[in-house]
C-alpha positions, 0 to 999 in steps of 0.5 A: 594713259589712264588705268582701267577702272576695274583694275584700279578697283581691285588694286584699291581693295588689295591695298586695304590689307595690312602691309600691302602697299600700292606696288604689291596691290598692283602686282596682285591685281595683275596676277588675277588677270593672268589666272584662269576663270576657274582659279578666280572663281575658286579664290572668290568662293574660298573667301566667301566661304570663309566669311560665311563659316568662320565666327568668334567662339562664344566662350573665348573669342577665338575663331571657329567653324563649329559652335565652339572653337577646337580649344574650348571643345578639347577636354584635354586642355589645362583648365587652371590657366587662362592666357588673355591675348589681343587678337586671334592670331596671337592664339596661333603663336602660342599654339605653334610654340607648343609650350602652353596647354591651357585656355585662352581669351581673345579681347579683339583689340587693345585700348587705343585713344588714337583709334577711338577704341575703349575698353567697351569695344573689347571682349571684356564682359565675357572675360569677367563672366568666365572668371566668375563662373570658373576658378582659374589658378592663374590669368596670364596677360599676353597683350603686345609690349606696346603702349596700347598693350601695356595700358590694356593689360593694366586696365584688365588686371585691375578689372579682373583682380577681384575674381582671380588670385594670380595675375601675371604678365609675360616676361618680355624677352619680347621687345617693346613695340613688337608683335606676338605674331612675329615672335619665334617659339623659343622667345615666346617659351622663355617669356612664358617661363619668366612671366611676372606677377602683377597682382 
């Protein structure tokens, strides 16, 4: 028997999420069928609301519902240190570890030849602008320990070296090929403590 077309469409959309396979997408689609109309409307409205309200902070590239993100808008943050990360979720990893109180810059990805992503596709111009306008004592490059992450870190280090005296890379007690968003707070804390200078 053929599946219902509307059900297939929902499954295909869930299948677009990272780490959601066909079986998981199917279960999620059937779960929606079991939900009340009110719950489905709430789900729809919450997604629509998030998509309309959440935007990139014009200063750092992190997510915000205000003009600037809560981190850039917090006067108690240490303005001497800047951590450069690939994705907004990487900021949350640092924040949850509660071992760093400086500022961030989100690149919005990494250089990836296979995906056709170059340095021009990253949030780099605003990084250079920030470094020209504000003197940071240190920039910590915290891209993932993958080939793409390393390539991006080396490129960024070369690009920003005229504007900052100290550029460091996280010490990777973090495994090669891993992702920051799967890192526990102790490992991340040790990686920050053992960071190494690359300039």
